[in-house]
N, C-alpha and C positions, 0 to 999 in steps of 0.2 A: 931641629935643624933650621939655620937661618944663615942667609947670605945676601949681601948688599953689594950690588955691581953699579958703577957708574959707566955708561957708556954713550958718548956723542950727544950730550945734553939731556940725558934722561937717566932715572936711577930705576934699578930694578931690585925690589926688596923681596925675597923669596923666603917663605918660612912655611911650615907645615902646621896645620890646625886639624886634629883627628886624622881622617884618611885624605882630607882636601890639601893640596899644594896650593898656597895663596901667593900669587905674583903682583905685587903692588907697583904700579909705575908711576913716575913723576916727572913731568917735562913735556918734550916735544916728541911725539911717537911717530917716527919716520922709518924709511927702509933699512937704514943702518941699525937702528935700533932692534929691529924686528929679527933681524939675523942673529943678533946676540940672544934675543929671547927664544929664537927657534933652536938655538943650539942648547940654551938651558933646559927647554922642554924636552929635546930629544935624549940629553943625557939623563933627566929624571925618568923618562920613559924606560931608558936603559935599566935604570936602578928599580924598576917595578912600580913606579908611580903611575896612577892612572887618572885621577880626578884632579882637574885643575880649575882655579878661579883666577882670572885676571882682572884685578880691580884698576879701573881707569879713572878713579875720582880727581885725582890730581894732575891727569894728563891735560895740557894746554891746546894741543892741537894734534890731528892724526890726517894722514893723506890716504889715497886710495891705493897705493902700493903696499902701504903698512897693513891695511885691511884685507888686501889679497895675500899676503904672506901669513896674516893669522888664519885665513882659510887654509893654508898648507898645515899651519900646525894642527888645525881642527881635525884635520883629514888624518894626519899621523896618529893624533890622540884616539880617534875612533877606530884605526885599525889595530890598535892594542886594546879594544872593548873599553875604552877610557870616556871621560867626559870633560867638556870644557864650558865654562860659564862665564860670561863678562859681566862686571859689576859696576855700578856708580857712573855710567855715563852721563856726562854733563850734556845740557840740552844741544850745544854746538856739535859735539861729537856724535850724539844720537842722531843728529839731523844727517851727517854725513853717511852713517849707517843706513839710515832710510833711504836716502837718495840712491845708494847703491844696491838697496835690497838686501843688504848685509843683516838687517833686523829680523829677516824672515828666517835666516839661516842658523844664528848663534841663538843660545839661551842667554837672556839678558835680564839681570835681576836689578831692580831699581835702588834698592837700599841695602846697604851692608849688613842689615840686621834681619835679612831675609833667610 
């Protein structure tokens, strides 16, 4: 399974590796993008997928609205007994998560080889 989607200045590359669905993002991560991401996650949950990794290595910026909507995705995934990990947050993105306290809510992996 692999799908590449371009929406409002960001690419979503969706692929499955073993049991994990890896969603790699590239560009500016804002509210319009997260709506599409939320739809992708919801569709995959309906297909029975449960374990998600969102790779933010190539994300240039993120705003508080996008982080809030990521929390909505996390709740939907947890309701289905799944997991969500965030991977490869650049220092500026990590700083935004820390300021909002989101670094204490999400499982964050520092390296893609973890």
